[in-house]
C-alpha beads as a LAMMPS data file, in Angstrom:
LAMMPS data file: protein, C-alpha beads

87 atoms
86 bonds

1 atom types
1 bond types

-500.0 500.0 xlo xhi
-500.0 500.0 ylo yhi
-500.0 500.0 zlo zhi

Masses

1 110.0

Atoms # bond

1 1 1 -249.124 257.036 255.277
2 1 1 -250.520 255.886 258.595
3 1 1 -251.284 252.259 259.424
4 1 1 -254.913 253.251 259.970
5 1 1 -255.081 254.730 256.454
6 1 1 -253.765 251.501 254.956
7 1 1 -256.257 249.475 257.019
8 1 1 -259.155 251.647 255.855
9 1 1 -258.024 251.140 252.237
10 1 1 -257.975 247.371 252.843
11 1 1 -261.498 247.497 254.291
12 1 1 -262.729 249.488 251.288
13 1 1 -261.290 246.870 248.919
14 1 1 -262.784 244.047 250.991
15 1 1 -266.203 245.707 250.883
16 1 1 -265.902 246.340 247.156
17 1 1 -264.475 243.000 246.010
18 1 1 -265.347 240.563 248.792
19 1 1 -261.676 239.781 249.387
20 1 1 -258.328 241.556 249.606
21 1 1 -255.023 239.876 248.821
22 1 1 -251.975 240.670 250.912
23 1 1 -249.925 241.137 247.710
24 1 1 -252.313 243.860 246.515
25 1 1 -251.905 245.736 249.780
26 1 1 -248.117 245.328 249.710
27 1 1 -248.104 246.691 246.137
28 1 1 -250.263 249.665 247.124
29 1 1 -248.018 250.506 250.081
30 1 1 -244.869 250.163 247.981
31 1 1 -246.246 252.443 245.258
32 1 1 -247.321 254.955 247.926
33 1 1 -243.806 255.007 249.393
34 1 1 -245.014 253.498 252.667
35 1 1 -242.504 250.655 252.951
36 1 1 -242.232 251.526 256.642
37 1 1 -245.583 249.738 257.081
38 1 1 -244.130 246.500 255.703
39 1 1 -241.811 243.916 257.177
40 1 1 -239.845 241.035 255.713
41 1 1 -241.073 237.494 256.385
42 1 1 -238.839 234.448 256.948
43 1 1 -238.633 233.871 253.190
44 1 1 -237.447 237.423 252.567
45 1 1 -240.727 238.630 251.066
46 1 1 -242.427 241.884 252.039
47 1 1 -245.599 241.424 254.091
48 1 1 -247.822 243.705 256.114
49 1 1 -246.409 244.941 259.374
50 1 1 -248.095 244.478 262.723
51 1 1 -249.443 248.065 262.958
52 1 1 -251.414 247.673 259.713
53 1 1 -252.735 244.258 260.717
54 1 1 -253.764 245.523 264.148
55 1 1 -255.674 248.440 262.644
56 1 1 -257.327 246.198 260.061
57 1 1 -258.454 243.748 262.741
58 1 1 -260.125 246.602 264.621
59 1 1 -262.078 247.569 261.504
60 1 1 -262.946 244.118 260.211
61 1 1 -264.054 241.821 263.006
62 1 1 -266.074 239.757 260.506
63 1 1 -263.146 239.088 258.145
64 1 1 -261.002 235.958 258.112
65 1 1 -257.482 235.297 256.842
66 1 1 -257.110 232.498 254.291
67 1 1 -253.525 231.532 254.953
68 1 1 -252.746 229.226 251.991
69 1 1 -253.724 231.918 249.471
70 1 1 -252.791 234.936 251.628
71 1 1 -256.011 236.939 251.463
72 1 1 -258.829 238.171 253.680
73 1 1 -262.503 237.558 252.986
74 1 1 -265.756 237.896 254.864
75 1 1 -266.580 235.138 257.344
76 1 1 -269.097 232.533 256.189
77 1 1 -271.230 230.201 258.282
78 1 1 -268.926 227.233 257.656
79 1 1 -265.851 228.972 259.101
80 1 1 -264.500 227.872 262.437
81 1 1 -264.073 230.366 265.254
82 1 1 -261.019 232.577 265.042
83 1 1 -259.485 234.769 262.368
84 1 1 -258.101 232.016 260.096
85 1 1 -260.045 230.097 257.451
86 1 1 -259.151 227.385 254.970
87 1 1 -260.604 228.640 251.717

Bonds

1 1 1 2
2 1 2 3
3 1 3 4
4 1 4 5
5 1 5 6
6 1 6 7
7 1 7 8
8 1 8 9
9 1 9 10
10 1 10 11
11 1 11 12
12 1 12 13
13 1 13 14
14 1 14 15
15 1 15 16
16 1 16 17
17 1 17 18
18 1 18 19
19 1 19 20
20 1 20 21
21 1 21 22
22 1 22 23
23 1 23 24
24 1 24 25
25 1 25 26
26 1 26 27
27 1 27 28
28 1 28 29
29 1 29 30
30 1 30 31
31 1 31 32
32 1 32 33
33 1 33 34
34 1 34 35
35 1 35 36
36 1 36 37
37 1 37 38
38 1 38 39
39 1 39 40
40 1 40 41
41 1 41 42
42 1 42 43
43 1 43 44
44 1 44 45
45 1 45 46
46 1 46 47
47 1 47 48
48 1 48 49
49 1 49 50
50 1 50 51
51 1 51 52
52 1 52 53
53 1 53 54
54 1 54 55
55 1 55 56
56 1 56 57
57 1 57 58
58 1 58 59
59 1 59 60
60 1 60 61
61 1 61 62
62 1 62 63
63 1 63 64
64 1 64 65
65 1 65 66
66 1 66 67
67 1 67 68
68 1 68 69
69 1 69 70
70 1 70 71
71 1 71 72
72 1 72 73
73 1 73 74
74 1 74 75
75 1 75 76
76 1 76 77
77 1 77 78
78 1 78 79
79 1 79 80
80 1 80 81
81 1 81 82
82 1 82 83
83 1 83 84
84 1 84 85
85 1 85 86
86 1 86 87
C-alpha cells in the first residue's frame, strides 16, 4: 500500500465520520500488511509514519490534530491557527 492510498482512506473516514482516530488507521494498516507505513513512537507504540502524515496533510488542509485523544477532526471557528487543536 502507498502512503497516498492510506491518506485517501483517512480522508474518506474523516468525511464520513467527522473524525479519524490514529489507532483506527494503525489497525487498518496492520491488517492490510502495510506496517512499513508505521513507525514506533518513544513509548514503543506503532504510530503513523511521516509519509502517510505528509500525504494526509496535503489532502486535508482544513483538518486539525487533537493531540490528547490522538485523532483528526475538521477545524471549527474556535480553533487556533495551526494543525493542532485541544478538543
